[in-house]
N, C-alpha and C positions, 0 to 999 in steps of 0.2 A: 506742386501738383497741377498737372495740365489738362484744363478741362476741353475735356470732346463734348459736345451738343449733338445729339443724333436720337432720331425715330424712328423701328420699324415700319411706320407710317408713312414715311419718305417712301420708301416703296410701293405705296399706292398709287404714285403719280405715274401710268401704263401711256407708252408711249408709242407701242409697238414693237414686234418678235422684232425688225430689222432696224429697229432706231438708234443712233449710236448713245443717245443721250437714255440710258436705259438703267432699270433697278438695279441690275447688277455691277455697276460701279459703285453703290455704298454697299455693297456684298463681298467685295473684293477689300472695300481699305478696311471694312471691318476686322474680314478675317483677319489680314495682313497685321492689323493693329492688335489683334487677340494673341501674335505671337513674337511681339519685341520682347527682348529683355527687361526694358525698361516698362513691362504694363501697368505694374504694381503703383507705377507714377501718373497714372491718367485716371480722372475721375471723369466718369460718365456721366454725363445730366439729360434728361428728357426735356426737351420745350415745352417752354410756356405753355398750355391750350389755350387757343385762340377764347376760350370764353373768361381768362383771367385777364387779359388785358384787352384794349379798345384796339386790337393791329389797324382796323381800316382807319381811323384817325390818324397814325402814321403814315398808312398807305396813301391818304386823299393829298397829303401834304409833298406829296411826288407824281402822283398818275392819276389823268383826268377822269373825272365819277361815268364817263361814258367806256372809258378803256376798263374801269374795275368791273362796271355790269355787264359788260359784252364778254371778259373772263367768266362770270359765273353766269352767265346765260348760257353760252356755249359749253362748256363743260357738261352742265347739268341733262345737256340731250345725250350725251355719250359719246362715243371716240368721234372727236372733230379734230378739223386744223384750223386754230385762229391765222396761221401763214404756211404755205407749202411746207417748210420745214418746221413747225412749232404743231405738234397733236397735244389737246387735252383729252382726258378720260372722265368717266364722272364723278370721281373724287380729286382730278384737278386742282379745282380752285379753293376748296379745302385746305387741299394740303399746299400749296404755293402759299395761302393763310399762313400755315403752320411752320412755312420755311421762313417767312420774312419774321415770326415771332424767334426763331429760334437764331436769327441774326439779333434782333434785340436783344434777347437772352446775354449772348455774347458781349454786346455792349456792357451789359451792366456784370456779369462776372468779372471781365477786364477791369472794368472802372473800380470793381468791388476791391478786387484781390493786387487790385496792379502787377497784374500777372497775364499773358499771352492765354489764349482761348482760340481750338479751332471748330468751325462751326460745320457740320459733315451733313447736309442737306440737298435736297435738290425739287427742284428745277430750281437750274443757275438764273442770274438775272440779269447780267451785265448789258445785253443788246437791248432789252426793255425800255423803251424809249420814256415819256411822259404819257403818251396816249397810243403806244403800239405794240404788239407782242412779236416776239420775232427771234431768230437763233436760237430756238431752244428756251429763251426764257421767256416769263409771264410778268413778274414783277423786278424791279430794281432793286434787287435784296441789301447791296453795298450801298449804293444813293439813300435808301430810306431808313437805312443802320448810322448813315452821316448827319443824316438830319435830326434819329431819333436824339444822337448823341448830343447834339448842339442843345437840347433842351434839359439836359442833367448840368444841375450846377458844379460850376468849376472846367468845365467844359466848353472854349471859346475857337477853337481854331481844330478841324478834323483833315485829315488826308487818307485819301485813298489811292493804293498801288495795286496795278492793275498786271503780274504779268503773264495771262493765259494769252495765247499765241494769238486771237482774236481782238482785235479792237473794241475795248467795251462803249459803244458807242451812246448806248442808253445812258449810263455812269456820265458821262462827260455833256449828254445833252443837259442833266439835271445838275451837274455842278456847274455847268459854264459860267450862271452870273451870279451866286454866290462866294464872296468874297472871304468868308472863313472856310469856305473847304477848299482843296487844291483835289489835282487828280492826273496821277502820272500811268501813264503804259507803256510797256514795251511790248510790242507787236509783231509780223510777220508781216511786211508790204512787197508787193501787193497779196491778197488777203481779204475774204470775207470779212466785214463787209464794205470794205474799199471806202474805208474814217481814218480818222487819224493822222491826217498828215503833220510835216510836224512845223509846220508854221501857223495849225490851229492850235491856240494859248488861249482861248477864256476870254472875256469879259475884262476880268482883272487878274489878265496873265497867270494864271491859276492855274493850269491847264497844260501838262509835258508831255509830248508824243512822243514817242523813238522809236521809228517804225526800224525795222531788222532788216535785212537783207534773207532770201530764201536760204538755207543749208546753212545758217548762221549757227557756229557752237557758242562755250563757254564763253570760248579765245577772244571772240565777238562780244558778247553779251557783258564781258565783266568789265573791259574799260569804259564800256556807255553807264553801267550800272553805278562804276566807281565816281566819275567825272561827271555825269552829269546828274541821275536820280537820285545818291545820295547829297551832296549842296543840294536840289531843288527842294527835299525834305528840311535840312540842316535850317536852310534861308526862314522857312514858315513854321517852323518848330511846333507841331501838333501837341495838341494835347490827347491825344487818341490817333491810331492808326489803323486804318482795314484795309486788307491784302484781300483781292478779290483772286485768289489762291487757282488759276485755271492750268494745269497739266500737260494741252495739248501742242504745247513748245516739245515736244521729246519725240527724240528721233524716230521713236517705234510708233509716233499716233499718225492713224488713218487720213484726219484729217487736215494736214499743213505739212510744211517743209523745214520744221525747225529743226538742228540737232542737237538737243540739249540733254541732258543725261538725268536720271532722279537725284543725283547727290548736290548737280546745281543746284536744285532747290533750296539745298541746309544751306548753301554758300549765299543766297539771297538775302534766306531768312537772317543767320547771324549776322549780315550787315546791318538789317533794317531794324533789328535787336538794341543797335549801339545808337540808335536813332531816339526810340522808346521802349522800354519793354512791354508799354500797353498797348497789345497787338492783338486785333480780331482777324484771323483769318476764315475765310467762309469759302468756300469749293464749287469753281466754278465748272470749267470743262476739265476736258484729260478724256482721254477714249479705247487706248487701247490697257485695260484693266490691269496687265501686271507690271507696264509702268508706272501707271495712274496710280495705284498701290505703293511700289515701290518710291515714288515721289513724297505722298504723303508720310510716310514714315522716316524719310530723310528729312523733310520737313519739321516735324514734330520733334523726332531724334536732335533737335538743333537746340531746341526750347528746352530740353530738359537739363537740370544741372550737373 
């Protein structure tokens, strides 16, 4: 069974009528997954309540106290903006905590079952640095999950792969000086947020940035994925793999200019399962609703035996 961690509570992070990071993203994905012929192979899981685990303990390992407090304070006042592109509403802080919990649940489920899980949560996280929310992101979900994984017996090395079209500057910021973590990003360059140069390698040579030119297709991605990303992972031999699964590199996506197609994400996923079956995938970007839903279906279908 493939575990999908989801709650309708994630729809309560309100970003405004015209904001691309909308609740409709999750609604489209849930609808698509309810119609696949292999839906009986999906085990839907609610995230653990934030009262069940001291989630702030794990967030504090990654983010400064000032960053955490600022999100809570601003969100509590109603609809406001942390940065010009990152809105929050009254329940956003609570929902962001629940999203982190869902990513931690993903780690638990994958480690217990030795099989992949998909975290269908929002807000996304890979742009959030140690002390700054940005790019629609509040807390650095993937980096928090990776640090959490290192607290579990038997996990010594965690890899994070980020195929979102935008570079995960926040994840890189947090992974940079930790030799037990590696981070690999394939992203459009030039593009927001302007980071992710190929010569940025991390304090322990634990970062691999693979900038891709605008209009790149799978024919451009495939050789880079196979000749650089996969060997980087194989050399590290991770005990657990976390994927920042953004789907805004789709040709139809309005926020970037890469030309991948939904089935291409099935190819990426299949390649990663050859590294390890212990994969936590969590949603990042993707703003064309049909392409997003189709891409998630392609990702998960590649995990069905």
